[in-house]
N, CA, C and O atoms as a CHARMM CRD file, in Angstrom:
* protein
*
  320
    1    1 MET  N    177.11900  79.81000  85.19500 PROA 1      0.00000
    2    1 MET  CA   177.08400  78.58900  83.85800 PROA 1      0.00000
    3    1 MET  C    176.70600  80.40300  82.93800 PROA 1      0.00000
    4    1 MET  O    176.00200  81.39500  83.12700 PROA 1      0.00000
    5    2 ASP  N    177.93900  79.78100  81.72000 PROA 2      0.00000
    6    2 ASP  CA   177.37000  81.10000  80.66800 PROA 2      0.00000
    7    2 ASP  C    176.42700  81.45800  80.23400 PROA 2      0.00000
    8    2 ASP  O    175.60800  80.54900  80.10100 PROA 2      0.00000
    9    3 ARG  N    175.94600  82.85500  79.77000 PROA 3      0.00000
   10    3 ARG  CA   174.79600  83.15100  79.14900 PROA 3      0.00000
   11    3 ARG  C    173.79000  82.12800  77.66200 PROA 3      0.00000
   12    3 ARG  O    172.61200  81.94300  77.35600 PROA 3      0.00000
   13    4 ASP  N    175.08700  81.74400  77.16600 PROA 4      0.00000
   14    4 ASP  CA   174.26800  80.74600  75.59100 PROA 4      0.00000
   15    4 ASP  C    173.47300  79.13600  76.60000 PROA 4      0.00000
   16    4 ASP  O    172.38300  78.59300  76.42200 PROA 4      0.00000
   17    5 SER  N    174.52600  78.82300  77.55800 PROA 5      0.00000
   18    5 SER  CA   173.77300  77.70800  78.17100 PROA 5      0.00000
   19    5 SER  C    172.79900  77.85300  78.74700 PROA 5      0.00000
   20    5 SER  O    171.95900  76.96900  78.91500 PROA 5      0.00000
   21    6 ALA  N    172.69200  79.58600  79.36800 PROA 6      0.00000
   22    6 ALA  CA   171.75600  79.52200  80.41800 PROA 6      0.00000
   23    6 ALA  C    170.65700  80.10200  79.46800 PROA 6      0.00000
   24    6 ALA  O    169.63900  80.07900  80.16000 PROA 6      0.00000
   25    7 LYS  N    170.39900  80.50900  78.48300 PROA 7      0.00000
   26    7 LYS  CA   169.59400  80.66500  77.32000 PROA 7      0.00000
   27    7 LYS  C    168.52500  79.64700  77.02000 PROA 7      0.00000
   28    7 LYS  O    167.30200  79.65000  76.87900 PROA 7      0.00000
   29    8 HSD  N    170.28100  78.09300  76.95400 PROA 8      0.00000
   30    8 HSD  CA   168.44200  76.58900  76.54200 PROA 8      0.00000
   31    8 HSD  C    168.27600  76.40300  77.84300 PROA 8      0.00000
   32    8 HSD  O    167.16000  76.23800  78.33500 PROA 8      0.00000
   33    9 VAL  N    169.02600  76.41000  78.31000 PROA 9      0.00000
   34    9 VAL  CA   168.08200  75.62000  79.63100 PROA 9      0.00000
   35    9 VAL  C    167.13100  76.60700  80.33700 PROA 9      0.00000
   36    9 VAL  O    166.10300  75.94900  80.49700 PROA 9      0.00000
   37   10 ALA  N    166.95100  77.71800  80.79300 PROA 10     0.00000
   38   10 ALA  CA   165.79600  78.23500  80.89500 PROA 10     0.00000
   39   10 ALA  C    164.97300  78.23300  79.65600 PROA 10     0.00000
   40   10 ALA  O    163.86600  77.71600  79.80500 PROA 10     0.00000
   41   11 THR  N    165.24800  78.69100  78.45700 PROA 11     0.00000
   42   11 THR  CA   164.13700  78.31000  77.24400 PROA 11     0.00000
   43   11 THR  C    163.34900  76.61900  77.28100 PROA 11     0.00000
   44   11 THR  O    162.12500  76.49200  77.27800 PROA 11     0.00000
   45   12 ALA  N    164.34300  75.39500  77.31500 PROA 12     0.00000
   46   12 ALA  CA   164.05300  74.46100  77.75800 PROA 12     0.00000
   47   12 ALA  C    162.45900  74.34300  79.46800 PROA 12     0.00000
   48   12 ALA  O    161.39200  73.74000  79.59200 PROA 12     0.00000
   49   13 THR  N    163.11700  75.12000  80.18000 PROA 13     0.00000
   50   13 THR  CA   162.31600  75.33400  81.68300 PROA 13     0.00000
   51   13 THR  C    160.88300  75.39300  81.57700 PROA 13     0.00000
   52   13 THR  O    159.91800  74.95100  82.20100 PROA 13     0.00000
   53   14 VAL  N    161.15100  76.28900  80.29000 PROA 14     0.00000
   54   14 VAL  CA   159.80000  77.20200  79.77900 PROA 14     0.00000
   55   14 VAL  C    159.14800  76.22000  79.60300 PROA 14     0.00000
   56   14 VAL  O    158.48200  75.56400  80.40300 PROA 14     0.00000
   57   15 GLN  N    159.35200  76.07100  78.36100 PROA 15     0.00000
   58   15 GLN  CA   159.00700  75.07200  77.41400 PROA 15     0.00000
   59   15 GLN  C    158.03700  73.84600  77.81900 PROA 15     0.00000
   60   15 GLN  O    157.12300  73.40300  77.12300 PROA 15     0.00000
   61   16 ALA  N    158.57100  73.23900  79.53200 PROA 16     0.00000
   62   16 ALA  CA   158.38600  72.42500  79.76900 PROA 16     0.00000
   63   16 ALA  C    157.22100  72.42000  80.85600 PROA 16     0.00000
   64   16 ALA  O    156.63300  71.48400  81.39700 PROA 16     0.00000
   65   17 SER  N    157.07800  74.01600  81.00100 PROA 17     0.00000
   66   17 SER  CA   155.77500  74.07800  81.59700 PROA 17     0.00000
   67   17 SER  C    154.77800  74.69800  80.87000 PROA 17     0.00000
   68   17 SER  O    153.66100  75.10700  81.18600 PROA 17     0.00000
   69   18 THR  N    155.44500  74.68800  79.75800 PROA 18     0.00000
   70   18 THR  CA   154.15000  75.26600  79.01900 PROA 18     0.00000
   71   18 THR  C    153.48200  74.21800  78.81700 PROA 18     0.00000
   72   18 THR  O    152.27100  74.16100  78.59900 PROA 18     0.00000
   73   19 ARG  N    154.72100  72.78200  78.91900 PROA 19     0.00000
   74   19 ARG  CA   153.82700  72.06400  78.01800 PROA 19     0.00000
   75   19 ARG  C    152.72800  70.99700  78.80000 PROA 19     0.00000
   76   19 ARG  O    151.80100  70.27500  78.43300 PROA 19     0.00000
   77   20 LEU  N    153.59600  71.44000  80.48800 PROA 20     0.00000
   78   20 LEU  CA   152.74300  71.03600  81.34500 PROA 20     0.00000
   79   20 LEU  C    151.08700  70.88500  81.69800 PROA 20     0.00000
   80   20 LEU  O    150.38800  69.92600  82.02900 PROA 20     0.00000
   81   21 THR  N    150.76500  72.61800  81.41000 PROA 21     0.00000
   82   21 THR  CA   150.58000  73.32800  81.91600 PROA 21     0.00000
   83   21 THR  C    149.14900  73.64900  80.15900 PROA 21     0.00000
   84   21 THR  O    148.51400  74.70200  80.10400 PROA 21     0.00000
   85   22 SER  N    149.04300  72.92500  79.43400 PROA 22     0.00000
   86   22 SER  CA   148.73800  72.88300  78.05200 PROA 22     0.00000
   87   22 SER  C    147.68500  71.43100  78.14100 PROA 22     0.00000
   88   22 SER  O    146.57700  71.41700  77.60400 PROA 22     0.00000
   89   23 VAL  N    148.22500  70.31300  78.87100 PROA 23     0.00000
   90   23 VAL  CA   147.22400  70.09500  79.66100 PROA 23     0.00000
   91   23 VAL  C    146.06200  69.81300  80.10100 PROA 23     0.00000
   92   23 VAL  O    145.21300  68.95900  79.84600 PROA 23     0.00000
   93   24 LEU  N    146.19100  70.88100  80.97900 PROA 24     0.00000
   94   24 LEU  CA   144.75100  70.94200  81.39900 PROA 24     0.00000
   95   24 LEU  C    143.87300  71.18900  81.36300 PROA 24     0.00000
   96   24 LEU  O    143.21600  71.12900  82.40200 PROA 24     0.00000
   97   25 PRO  N    143.20400  71.67700  80.02500 PROA 25     0.00000
   98   25 PRO  CA   141.98200  71.78200  79.47400 PROA 25     0.00000
   99   25 PRO  C    141.27900  69.96500  79.30000 PROA 25     0.00000
  100   25 PRO  O    140.14900  69.52200  79.50500 PROA 25     0.00000
  101   26 LEU  N    142.80100  69.18200  78.75400 PROA 26     0.00000
  102   26 LEU  CA   142.49200  67.76900  78.41800 PROA 26     0.00000
  103   26 LEU  C    142.22700  67.38500  79.54500 PROA 26     0.00000
  104   26 LEU  O    141.89400  66.29200  79.08700 PROA 26     0.00000
  105   27 LEU  N    142.01800  67.22800  80.89200 PROA 27     0.00000
  106   27 LEU  CA   142.30000  67.29000  82.16800 PROA 27     0.00000
  107   27 LEU  C    141.14100  67.51900  82.15900 PROA 27     0.00000
  108   27 LEU  O    140.34300  66.59800  81.98500 PROA 27     0.00000
  109   28 LYS  N    140.81000  68.54900  82.30600 PROA 28     0.00000
  110   28 LYS  CA   138.86600  68.92900  82.94000 PROA 28     0.00000
  111   28 LYS  C    138.19900  68.47200  82.04000 PROA 28     0.00000
  112   28 LYS  O    136.99000  68.32800  82.22300 PROA 28     0.00000
  113   29 ALA  N    138.81600  68.09900  80.76400 PROA 29     0.00000
  114   29 ALA  CA   136.96000  67.50800  80.21100 PROA 29     0.00000
  115   29 ALA  C    137.62800  66.30500  80.32500 PROA 29     0.00000
  116   29 ALA  O    137.51200  66.15300  79.10900 PROA 29     0.00000
  117   30 GLN  N    138.30200  65.17200  80.71200 PROA 30     0.00000
  118   30 GLN  CA   138.59900  63.62500  80.72100 PROA 30     0.00000
  119   30 GLN  C    138.20700  63.16000  82.32300 PROA 30     0.00000
  120   30 GLN  O    137.81100  62.02600  82.58900 PROA 30     0.00000
  121   31 CYS  N    138.40500  64.34200  83.43500 PROA 31     0.00000
  122   31 CYS  CA   139.48500  63.47000  84.73200 PROA 31     0.00000
  123   31 CYS  C    136.95200  64.99800  85.29700 PROA 31     0.00000
  124   31 CYS  O    136.27500  65.96700  84.95400 PROA 31     0.00000
  125   32 ASP  N    137.08900  63.37400  86.62300 PROA 32     0.00000
  126   32 ASP  CA   136.26800  64.50100  88.14500 PROA 32     0.00000
  127   32 ASP  C    136.47200  65.13300  88.90000 PROA 32     0.00000
  128   32 ASP  O    137.58300  64.77300  89.29200 PROA 32     0.00000
  129   33 SER  N    135.99800  66.34500  89.77100 PROA 33     0.00000
  130   33 SER  CA   136.54400  67.09900  89.20500 PROA 33     0.00000
  131   33 SER  C    137.35700  66.71600  90.23500 PROA 33     0.00000
  132   33 SER  O    138.25700  67.54100  90.07300 PROA 33     0.00000
  133   34 ALA  N    137.80200  65.84800  91.48700 PROA 34     0.00000
  134   34 ALA  CA   138.57800  65.74200  92.43400 PROA 34     0.00000
  135   34 ALA  C    140.47000  64.63500  91.79400 PROA 34     0.00000
  136   34 ALA  O    141.63400  64.50500  92.17200 PROA 34     0.00000
  137   35 GLU  N    139.94300  64.36000  91.15300 PROA 35     0.00000
  138   35 GLU  CA   140.99900  63.65200  90.36300 PROA 35     0.00000
  139   35 GLU  C    142.21100  64.41500  89.38100 PROA 35     0.00000
  140   35 GLU  O    143.37500  64.19200  89.04600 PROA 35     0.00000
  141   36 TYR  N    140.76700  65.83800  89.06800 PROA 36     0.00000
  142   36 TYR  CA   141.95600  67.18200  88.23500 PROA 36     0.00000
  143   36 TYR  C    142.04000  68.24400  88.93900 PROA 36     0.00000
  144   36 TYR  O    142.47100  69.34200  88.58500 PROA 36     0.00000
  145   37 ALA  N    141.35300  67.71600  90.61700 PROA 37     0.00000
  146   37 ALA  CA   142.25300  68.61800  91.02600 PROA 37     0.00000
  147   37 ALA  C    143.07800  68.62500  91.65300 PROA 37     0.00000
  148   37 ALA  O    143.51400  69.75700  91.86500 PROA 37     0.00000
  149   38 ARG  N    143.49300  67.98100  92.03800 PROA 38     0.00000
  150   38 ARG  CA   144.47600  66.68600  92.39100 PROA 38     0.00000
  151   38 ARG  C    144.79800  66.68100  91.59600 PROA 38     0.00000
  152   38 ARG  O    145.50200  65.80800  92.10400 PROA 38     0.00000
  153   39 LEU  N    145.27700  66.80200  90.08600 PROA 39     0.00000
  154   39 LEU  CA   146.33300  67.01200  89.21300 PROA 39     0.00000
  155   39 LEU  C    146.64700  68.67800  88.97400 PROA 39     0.00000
  156   39 LEU  O    147.74600  69.19100  88.76100 PROA 39     0.00000
  157   40 LEU  N    145.80400  69.10300  89.04100 PROA 40     0.00000
  158   40 LEU  CA   146.63200  70.72500  88.98400 PROA 40     0.00000
  159   40 LEU  C    147.15400  71.14100  90.19400 PROA 40     0.00000
  160   40 LEU  O    147.85400  72.15400  90.20100 PROA 40     0.00000
  161   41 ARG  N    146.96900  70.62900  91.06900 PROA 41     0.00000
  162   41 ARG  CA   147.90100  71.22800  92.12300 PROA 41     0.00000
  163   41 ARG  C    148.98600  70.38500  91.93400 PROA 41     0.00000
  164   41 ARG  O    150.01500  70.88900  92.38600 PROA 41     0.00000
  165   42 SER  N    149.14000  69.32200  91.45100 PROA 42     0.00000
  166   42 SER  CA   150.35800  68.72800  90.34500 PROA 42     0.00000
  167   42 SER  C    151.75700  69.41300  90.25500 PROA 42     0.00000
  168   42 SER  O    152.84900  69.74200  90.72000 PROA 42     0.00000
  169   43 ILE  N    150.46400  69.33400  88.90500 PROA 43     0.00000
  170   43 ILE  CA   151.06200  70.80100  87.72900 PROA 43     0.00000
  171   43 ILE  C    151.59100  71.94400  88.73700 PROA 43     0.00000
  172   43 ILE  O    152.78400  72.18600  88.92000 PROA 43     0.00000
  173   44 ALA  N    150.58500  72.56700  89.32200 PROA 44     0.00000
  174   44 ALA  CA   151.59500  73.93500  89.95300 PROA 44     0.00000
  175   44 ALA  C    151.88600  73.65000  90.66000 PROA 44     0.00000
  176   44 ALA  O    151.38700  74.26700  91.60100 PROA 44     0.00000
  177   45 SER  N    152.62400  72.83900  90.98400 PROA 45     0.00000
  178   45 SER  CA   153.50700  72.56700  91.95300 PROA 45     0.00000
  179   45 SER  C    154.89600  72.17900  91.73000 PROA 45     0.00000
  180   45 SER  O    155.67000  72.43700  92.65200 PROA 45     0.00000
  181   46 ALA  N    155.37000  71.60400  90.67900 PROA 46     0.00000
  182   46 ALA  CA   155.80000  71.22800  89.30100 PROA 46     0.00000
  183   46 ALA  C    156.12700  72.60800  88.88600 PROA 46     0.00000
  184   46 ALA  O    156.32000  73.30800  89.88000 PROA 46     0.00000
  185   47 CYS  N    156.18200  72.87800  88.41500 PROA 47     0.00000
  186   47 CYS  CA   156.05900  74.19600  87.54300 PROA 47     0.00000
  187   47 CYS  C    156.24700  75.05800  88.56000 PROA 47     0.00000
  188   47 CYS  O    157.19100  75.80100  88.29100 PROA 47     0.00000
  189   48 GLY  N    155.44700  75.44100  90.30800 PROA 48     0.00000
  190   48 GLY  CA   156.21800  76.39500  90.73900 PROA 48     0.00000
  191   48 GLY  C    157.70300  75.87100  90.92700 PROA 48     0.00000
  192   48 GLY  O    158.59300  76.59200  90.47500 PROA 48     0.00000
  193   49 HSD  N    158.09000  74.56300  91.61500 PROA 49     0.00000
  194   49 HSD  CA   159.34100  74.28300  91.81800 PROA 49     0.00000
  195   49 HSD  C    160.84300  74.18100  90.56200 PROA 49     0.00000
  196   49 HSD  O    162.04900  74.36000  90.73200 PROA 49     0.00000
  197   50 ILE  N    160.01900  73.81200  89.33200 PROA 50     0.00000
  198   50 ILE  CA   160.29600  74.07300  87.89800 PROA 50     0.00000
  199   50 ILE  C    161.49500  75.96400  88.62600 PROA 50     0.00000
  200   50 ILE  O    162.60900  76.31900  89.01200 PROA 50     0.00000
  201   51 ALA  N    160.33000  76.38100  88.38400 PROA 51     0.00000
  202   51 ALA  CA   160.74900  77.79200  88.48400 PROA 51     0.00000
  203   51 ALA  C    162.10100  77.92100  89.50500 PROA 51     0.00000
  204   51 ALA  O    163.29100  77.71400  89.27000 PROA 51     0.00000
  205   52 ARG  N    161.45800  78.31500  90.63800 PROA 52     0.00000
  206   52 ARG  CA   161.52000  78.81700  92.40100 PROA 52     0.00000
  207   52 ARG  C    163.16000  78.05900  91.31600 PROA 52     0.00000
  208   52 ARG  O    163.81800  78.94200  90.76600 PROA 52     0.00000
  209   53 GLU  N    163.63400  76.67700  91.11400 PROA 53     0.00000
  210   53 GLU  CA   164.63300  75.91400  91.27800 PROA 53     0.00000
  211   53 GLU  C    165.78700  76.29500  89.95600 PROA 53     0.00000
  212   53 GLU  O    166.96600  76.64900  89.95100 PROA 53     0.00000
  213   54 ILE  N    164.93900  76.06400  89.06400 PROA 54     0.00000
  214   54 ILE  CA   166.17400  76.71500  88.12900 PROA 54     0.00000
  215   54 ILE  C    166.49100  78.41400  87.33300 PROA 54     0.00000
  216   54 ILE  O    167.42300  79.21700  87.27200 PROA 54     0.00000
  217   55 LEU  N    164.77000  78.27200  86.71900 PROA 55     0.00000
  218   55 LEU  CA   164.69500  79.23900  85.58200 PROA 55     0.00000
  219   55 LEU  C    165.00900  80.29200  86.94300 PROA 55     0.00000
  220   55 LEU  O    165.76400  80.97200  86.24800 PROA 55     0.00000
  221   56 HSD  N    165.07700  81.14100  88.57000 PROA 56     0.00000
  222   56 HSD  CA   164.81700  82.17500  89.19900 PROA 56     0.00000
  223   56 HSD  C    166.42600  82.61600  88.87200 PROA 56     0.00000
  224   56 HSD  O    166.86800  83.67700  88.43200 PROA 56     0.00000
  225   57 PRO  N    167.26400  81.10200  89.35000 PROA 57     0.00000
  226   57 PRO  CA   169.05000  80.99000  88.99200 PROA 57     0.00000
  227   57 PRO  C    169.00100  81.90800  88.26000 PROA 57     0.00000
  228   57 PRO  O    169.38900  83.06100  88.44800 PROA 57     0.00000
  229   58 ILE  N    168.47800  81.41400  87.30400 PROA 58     0.00000
  230   58 ILE  CA   169.33900  81.85800  86.21600 PROA 58     0.00000
  231   58 ILE  C    169.40200  83.41300  85.54300 PROA 58     0.00000
  232   58 ILE  O    170.29600  84.06400  85.00300 PROA 58     0.00000
  233   59 PHE  N    167.71800  83.70700  85.92100 PROA 59     0.00000
  234   59 PHE  CA   167.61600  84.97200  85.79400 PROA 59     0.00000
  235   59 PHE  C    167.92900  85.87700  86.78000 PROA 59     0.00000
  236   59 PHE  O    167.80200  87.09100  86.62000 PROA 59     0.00000
  237   60 ALA  N    168.51000  85.13300  88.24200 PROA 60     0.00000
  238   60 ALA  CA   169.23900  85.95900  88.70600 PROA 60     0.00000
  239   60 ALA  C    171.13900  86.26300  88.42900 PROA 60     0.00000
  240   60 ALA  O    171.70200  87.34200  88.61100 PROA 60     0.00000
  241   61 GLU  N    171.67800  85.20000  88.04400 PROA 61     0.00000
  242   61 GLU  CA   172.87500  84.93600  87.17800 PROA 61     0.00000
  243   61 GLU  C    172.73700  86.15800  86.16500 PROA 61     0.00000
  244   61 GLU  O    173.69200  86.89700  85.93000 PROA 61     0.00000
  245   62 HSD  N    171.32900  86.34000  85.51300 PROA 62     0.00000
  246   62 HSD  CA   171.73100  86.98500  83.82800 PROA 62     0.00000
  247   62 HSD  C    170.04100  87.57100  83.85000 PROA 62     0.00000
  248   62 HSD  O    168.98300  87.21200  83.33200 PROA 62     0.00000
  249   63 PRO  N    170.40300  88.45200  84.58100 PROA 63     0.00000
  250   63 PRO  CA   168.84300  89.72000  84.40400 PROA 63     0.00000
  251   63 PRO  C    168.52100  90.17100  83.33600 PROA 63     0.00000
  252   63 PRO  O    167.42600  90.68200  83.09700 PROA 63     0.00000
  253   64 ASP  N    169.89100  89.97300  82.17700 PROA 64     0.00000
  254   64 ASP  CA   168.55400  90.69800  79.91000 PROA 64     0.00000
  255   64 ASP  C    167.99000  89.32600  80.18400 PROA 64     0.00000
  256   64 ASP  O    166.83300  89.62600  80.48100 PROA 64     0.00000
  257   65 LEU  N    168.06100  88.07900  80.27000 PROA 65     0.00000
  258   65 LEU  CA   167.73500  87.01500  80.02700 PROA 65     0.00000
  259   65 LEU  C    166.06600  87.46000  80.34400 PROA 65     0.00000
  260   65 LEU  O    165.17600  87.28000  79.51300 PROA 65     0.00000
  261   66 GLU  N    165.89600  87.91900  81.36700 PROA 66     0.00000
  262   66 GLU  CA   164.69900  88.15000  82.33100 PROA 66     0.00000
  263   66 GLU  C    164.22200  88.64900  81.21600 PROA 66     0.00000
  264   66 GLU  O    163.56500  88.14800  80.30300 PROA 66     0.00000
  265   67 LYS  N    164.73000  89.94400  81.45000 PROA 67     0.00000
  266   67 LYS  CA   164.14800  90.63000  80.11800 PROA 67     0.00000
  267   67 LYS  C    163.95800  90.64300  78.40800 PROA 67     0.00000
  268   67 LYS  O    163.01300  91.15500  77.80800 PROA 67     0.00000
  269   68 GLU  N    164.78900  90.13800  77.97600 PROA 68     0.00000
  270   68 GLU  CA   164.71000  89.44700  76.72800 PROA 68     0.00000
  271   68 GLU  C    163.36500  88.46500  77.07200 PROA 68     0.00000
  272   68 GLU  O    162.29500  89.07100  76.99900 PROA 68     0.00000
  273   69 PHE  N    163.28600  87.12200  77.41500 PROA 69     0.00000
  274   69 PHE  CA   161.79900  86.78400  77.96100 PROA 69     0.00000
  275   69 PHE  C    160.60100  87.14000  78.04000 PROA 69     0.00000
  276   69 PHE  O    159.45600  86.76200  77.79400 PROA 69     0.00000
  277   70 GLU  N    161.36100  88.23400  78.58000 PROA 70     0.00000
  278   70 GLU  CA   159.65000  89.66800  79.15600 PROA 70     0.00000
  279   70 GLU  C    159.36400  90.15900  78.21500 PROA 70     0.00000
  280   70 GLU  O    158.17300  90.43700  78.35500 PROA 70     0.00000
  281   71 GLU  N    159.73000  90.51900  77.15300 PROA 71     0.00000
  282   71 GLU  CA   159.66900  91.64500  75.53300 PROA 71     0.00000
  283   71 GLU  C    159.29900  90.78200  74.74300 PROA 71     0.00000
  284   71 GLU  O    158.75400  91.30300  73.77000 PROA 71     0.00000
  285   72 SER  N    159.37400  88.58400  74.64600 PROA 72     0.00000
  286   72 SER  CA   159.37300  87.84300  73.93100 PROA 72     0.00000
  287   72 SER  C    157.83700  87.22000  73.99200 PROA 72     0.00000
  288   72 SER  O    157.07300  86.70500  73.17600 PROA 72     0.00000
  289   73 VAL  N    157.79600  87.59100  75.58600 PROA 73     0.00000
  290   73 VAL  CA   156.25800  87.11000  75.44700 PROA 73     0.00000
  291   73 VAL  C    155.18000  88.45300  75.49700 PROA 73     0.00000
  292   73 VAL  O    153.96400  88.51200  75.31400 PROA 73     0.00000
  293   74 ASN  N    156.15100  89.44700  75.81500 PROA 74     0.00000
  294   74 ASN  CA   154.86200  90.63400  74.97600 PROA 74     0.00000
  295   74 ASN  C    154.48200  90.50400  74.21000 PROA 74     0.00000
  296   74 ASN  O    153.36600  90.10900  73.87200 PROA 74     0.00000
  297   75 ARG  N    155.69300  90.94000  73.49700 PROA 75     0.00000
  298   75 ARG  CA   155.36500  90.65100  71.76900 PROA 75     0.00000
  299   75 ARG  C    154.73200  89.63700  70.88500 PROA 75     0.00000
  300   75 ARG  O    154.04900  89.78600  69.87100 PROA 75     0.00000
  301   76 HSD  N    155.28500  88.12500  71.77300 PROA 76     0.00000
  302   76 HSD  CA   155.05000  86.97200  70.87900 PROA 76     0.00000
  303   76 HSD  C    153.88500  85.39400  71.32700 PROA 76     0.00000
  304   76 HSD  O    153.54400  84.33100  70.80900 PROA 76     0.00000
  305   77 GLY  N    153.66000  86.15300  72.55900 PROA 77     0.00000
  306   77 GLY  CA   152.30600  85.24400  74.24200 PROA 77     0.00000
  307   77 GLY  C    153.09200  83.99600  73.65800 PROA 77     0.00000
  308   77 GLY  O    152.58600  83.06000  73.03900 PROA 77     0.00000
  309   78 LYS  N    154.52400  84.17900  73.99900 PROA 78     0.00000
  310   78 LYS  CA   155.59800  82.75400  74.20300 PROA 78     0.00000
  311   78 LYS  C    157.23100  83.44300  73.61400 PROA 78     0.00000
  312   78 LYS  O    157.68500  84.35900  72.92800 PROA 78     0.00000
  313   79 VAL  N    157.64100  82.32000  74.40400 PROA 79     0.00000
  314   79 VAL  CA   159.55100  82.83300  74.72400 PROA 79     0.00000
  315   79 VAL  C    159.92700  81.96600  72.96700 PROA 79     0.00000
  316   79 VAL  O    159.46500  81.00700  72.34900 PROA 79     0.00000
  317   80 LEU  N    160.91600  82.90600  72.76500 PROA 80     0.00000
  318   80 LEU  CA   160.54500  82.06500  70.90100 PROA 80     0.00000
  319   80 LEU  C    162.31700  81.58900  71.26700 PROA 80     0.00000
  320   80 LEU  O    162.95700  80.92100  70.45600 PROA 80     0.00000
């Protein structure tokens, strides 16, 4: 995959994981502990799968993107 496409896909991947994890406080407040635990595990599993299957291969092919993303998170608290 060319670098521009890889950056676009990696950004979308990070945003998807961020959006999924952003609902956890709502779920914790609204769900009983068993349901919350199940949803937490499911979201963690989905985010892990996304990272392993999409993000890690992109960073392996374009290591400079990983550094760019890390620098963005360190500077801004998120990927820009």
